[in-house]
Residue, then its C-alpha position, 0 to 999 in steps of 0.5 A: x456522489x456523497x458530499x464530504x463533510x466540512x473540513x473543520x469537522x473532519x480535522x476534529x475527527x482526525x484528532x480523535x482517530x490518530x491516537x486511537x490508531x497509534x495505540x494499536x501500533x499502526x499509522x493513520x494514512x488518511x481519514x475522510x468524513x463524508x455524507x451518504x444516504x443521510x448518515x456520516x461515513x468515516x473512512x480510515x486508511x491505516x498502515x504499518x510503521x516503517x520498522x514493522x515487519x508484521x504487515x497489516x492483516x485482518x486481525x490488526x485491522x479489526x483491532x484498529x477498528x475497535x480502537x477507532x470506534x471506541x474513540x469516536x463514540x467516547x469523543x462524540x465527534x460524530x452526530x447521529x449514526x455513522x458507518x466506519x470503514x477501516x482499510x489498508x492503503x492497497x497496492x494501487x497507492x502511490x509510494x510517497x514516503x520512505x516507509x512505503x518503499x521499505x514495505x514494497x521491497x521485493x516487488x516490482x516498481x515504476x519510478x519517475x524521476x524529476x529529470x530522467x526516464x522512468x525506471x521499472x524493476x525489482x525494488x531490492x533495498x531502501x538505504x537510510x541516510x537520515x530520519x526521513x530521507x534515503x536511497x532506493x535500489x531498483x534492479x531493471x528487469x526487461x521482459x524477454x521476447x518470445x519465451x526468452x528469459x528477462x534481461x536483468x540490468x545493473x542496479x540503479x540507485x535513486x535518492x528519494x529527493x529525486x523521486x517524482x512519482x512511484x508505484x508498485x506494478x501489479x504483476x499478473x503473470x501466471x494469472x489467467x486460464x491454464x493451457x491444456x497442454x501444460x495442465x496435461x503434462x503436469x498431471x501426467x508427470x505426477x502419475x506413477x507408471 
């Protein structure tokens, strides 16, 4: 396993990376500097701002990579050769800030509150009440048994201050092998008689 760099060194790298990432309209989620195979590896996790509707595509990651690389080279904070890895947070990251919830609207989430049962369902809204706080609206969805339609519950409003932990539930329904009977009927339906 690669050893992390000294915290002060990582902080110097962070001070160089933050303005570079912000210069392309993105946010820095995390920076990790570690040693692997005798060289430094700089891992930079970036994300979009709360009001950014554009998403984080490969072009934007490439733009951020160039900006970060140029800034690190100009500041000369990394001694010797290094590998730069710029990436998005991915779907498995915990939802910890209002902007994370804002970008997860429309997805299925699992929210654990401080004193209550977890709520699982579709995140339908994030209502802003201040600069850093707000309320999320989750519509509980219970899968239907034996082929029945799912049961949709009443929306649950949860202040962000009551959220202990939350994450997007990856939906794998529809992923997997296609049933031969279904594939055959679809193919037959498309043919003219």
